[in-house]
N, C-alpha and C positions, 0 to 999 in steps of 0.2 A: 750430491755430485753435481758438478757444473754442467749446465745445459749449453752445449756448443753448437747446436744445430742452427743452420741458417733458415731452413724451411720449417713451416708449421708441422707439428706432429698430429697425426690422426690416431686416436685411440682405437684399438681393435682387439679382436679375439678370434684366433683361427689356429688350427694345428697345421704345421708345415714340417717338411722333412729337411734336415740340415745335413750337409756332407762336407767333410774336410779331410785333409791328410794329416795323420798323426805325426808330429815333428820328431818323435823318438823312433818310431818303427817304420815310418814311411807308408803305412797301410791306410787305406781309405776308411774313415770312420763315418758312422751314420747315427743320427738321433732324431727323435720326434721332439719338436719344440712348440711352445705356445708363443704365438706372435702377439706381443702386448701393445706395441705402437709402431707406426711406420711414417716415414716422410719421403720426399723425393730422393733424399740423399742417404737415408739410413733407416735402421730398425732396432727395436729392442726385443729380445727373445728370452724366454725362460726355459732352461734345459736342466736335465738331471746330472750332467757331467760337465766338468770344467773344459773350456776350450781356451787355450792361452791367447793373450793379446798378440796382435799382428798375424794371427793365423788366417790365411785365405779360406773362405768357405762359400758354399752355394746354398741358397734357400730355394728349395724346390716347392712350387705351388701349382695349382691346377692349370694356370695359364702359361707356365714355363718356369723360369728360374731367375733369381737375382744373385749376382756375384758381388762379393765384397770382402772385407777383412774385419776381424774382431778388434775393437778399440778398447774394450774392457770386459772383465769377467769377475763378478762379485757374488759371493755366497750370500743368500738370504734364506729365510725360513723354508721356502718351498723349492729351492734349488738355486742354480746359478743364473744370474741376470747377465745377459750378454749384449753388449752394444756392438752394432755392425755398421760400418761405413761402406756404402755401395761404391763399386768401381765407377769412375767418371762416365764411362760409356754404358753403364747399366743402372739407369734410374728407374724408380718405381713410378707408376701412374695407375690411376683407377681404371683406365681403359684396358690396360693389359692384365691387371689382377686386382680384384676387389675382395678383401678378406670377408669372411662370413659375417662378422659383426664389425661395423666401421662407424666411428663417430668423430665429428669435428668439434672439439671442446670450445673453439672460438665462437660457436653459435650461441653459447650461453652468455657470452660477454657482449652480444650484439654486434660482433665483428663478422666479416665475411672472408 
């Protein structure tokens, strides 16, 4: 899959609550997701149910929430890998939320 992010990705591992409105029923849905990576403008989640592309959603974390929309949803062995693009007025920062496990892969390359 093509990497279209403009900001560097931080690898992470944390459990977050995800909420969205089901496009068919209009009911609010909820799932627990594993946060795999995050950047200022988006994130990658692993969930056990499909969330269609273009679906607005909220990622609830201990410091608040991040709002965005699903950009892709792909089935892999462990579940659905969901790409999320954050709303322009809702960007991630370490000051507001630091996932339980957070790693900057650029540190291995000698970059900062």
